[in-house]
GUBADO-494150 format. One record per residue (C-alpha): chain; y negated, z, x negated. Coordinates in nm, 4 decimals, padded with zeros to 6 digits. Layout:
  ch     north        up      east
   A         Y         Z         X
...
//
This chain:
  ch     north        up      east
   A   00.0000   00.0000   00.0000
   A  -00.3516  -00.0756  -00.1257
   A  -00.4605   00.2879  -00.1437
   A  -00.5179   00.5336  -00.4278
   A  -00.2001   00.7423  -00.4067
   A   00.0543   00.4589  -00.3719
   A  -00.1094   00.2550  -00.6494
   A  -00.1263   00.5525  -00.8872
   A   00.2346   00.6487  -00.8133
   A   00.3535   00.2922  -00.8702
   A   00.1527   00.2761  -01.1923
   A   00.3247   00.5918  -01.3181
   A   00.6632   00.4476  -01.2197
   A   00.5826   00.1291  -01.4101
   A   00.5039   00.3425  -01.7158
   A   00.8400   00.5199  -01.6821
   A   01.0171   00.1847  -01.6526
   A   00.8344   00.0536  -01.9607
   A   00.9593   00.3516  -02.1629
   A   01.3106   00.2563  -02.0536
   A   01.2532  -00.1049  -02.1618
   A   01.2292  -00.2400  -01.8065
   A   00.9474  -00.4707  -01.6984
   A   00.8927  -00.5181  -01.3247
   A   00.8943  -00.8817  -01.2143
   A   00.6085  -00.8344  -00.9673
   A   00.4176  -00.5891  -00.7537
   A   00.4183  -00.6160  -00.3751
   A   00.1168  -00.4722  -00.1956
   A   00.2070  -00.4371   00.1697
   A   00.0377  -00.3206   00.4891
   A  -00.2969  -00.4698   00.3851
   A  -00.5704  -00.4756   00.6465
   A  -00.7724  -00.6914   00.4068
   A  -00.5078  -00.9638   00.4255
   A  -00.4449  -00.9244   00.7980
   A  -00.7265  -01.1492   00.9167
   A  -00.8453  -00.8873   01.1648
   A  -01.1818  -00.9335   01.3344
   A  -01.2070  -00.5713   01.4451
   A  -01.5146  -00.4193   01.2723
   A  -01.3514  -00.0840   01.1980
   A  -01.0367  -00.2425   01.0552
   A  -01.2479  -00.4870   00.8517
   A  -01.4364  -00.1940   00.7038
   A  -01.1107  -00.0185   00.6162
   A  -00.9927  -00.3450   00.4601
   A  -01.2904  -00.3457   00.2250
   A  -01.1750  -00.0074   00.0890
   A  -00.8576  -00.1817  -00.0316
   A  -01.0424  -00.4234  -00.2623
   A  -01.0600  -00.2040  -00.5758
   A  -00.6899  -00.1174  -00.5499
   A  -00.5813  -00.4779  -00.4966
   A  -00.7986  -00.5881  -00.7915
   A  -00.6605  -00.3155  -01.0156
   A  -00.3046  -00.4238  -00.9449
   A  -00.3755  -00.7967  -00.9703
   A  -00.6068  -00.7809  -01.2738
   A  -00.4631  -00.4957  -01.4791
   A  -00.1193  -00.3775  -01.3756
   A   00.0884  -00.6751  -01.2626
   A   00.1796  -01.0107  -01.4087
   A   00.2632  -01.1277  -01.0562
   A   00.1414  -00.9791  -00.7303
   A   00.2042  -01.0464  -00.3601
   A  -00.0370  -00.9226  -00.0931
   A   00.1353  -00.8761   00.2425
   A  -00.0791  -00.8277   00.5544
   A  -00.0392  -00.5412   00.7949
   A   00.2167  -00.6563   01.0514
   A   00.2934  -00.5146   01.3933
   A   00.6656  -00.5546   01.3189
   A   00.8342  -00.5283   00.9817
   A   00.9907  -00.8511   00.8528
   A   01.3669  -00.8102   00.8710
   A   01.6315  -01.0199   00.7030
   A   01.6103  -01.3766   00.5834
   A   01.4149  -01.4951   00.8889
   A   01.1523  -01.2245   00.8506
   A   01.1029  -01.3017   00.4826
   A   01.0813  -01.6751   00.5499
   A   00.8048  -01.6103   00.8041
   A   00.6052  -01.4222   00.5394
   A   00.5942  -01.7196   00.3028
   A   00.5021  -01.9770   00.5657
//
């Protein structure tokens, strides 16, 4: 999630993995209001709070990064994942 606690926890995990010689392939940032395309003013404002966390991941922490919008229903199985990339 594009918020302080999840990003900091994932950053610490990435550090632990690096010490073990493991490099993550990519980061996935999910439940993003910023990427949701919402027109609701309150949700748009909350989406702007995500910007520094998304930038930190994309610019400093990850070689590859996927930003997944907030969805009313979680993508499940092959069909759900295919819908995400379309």
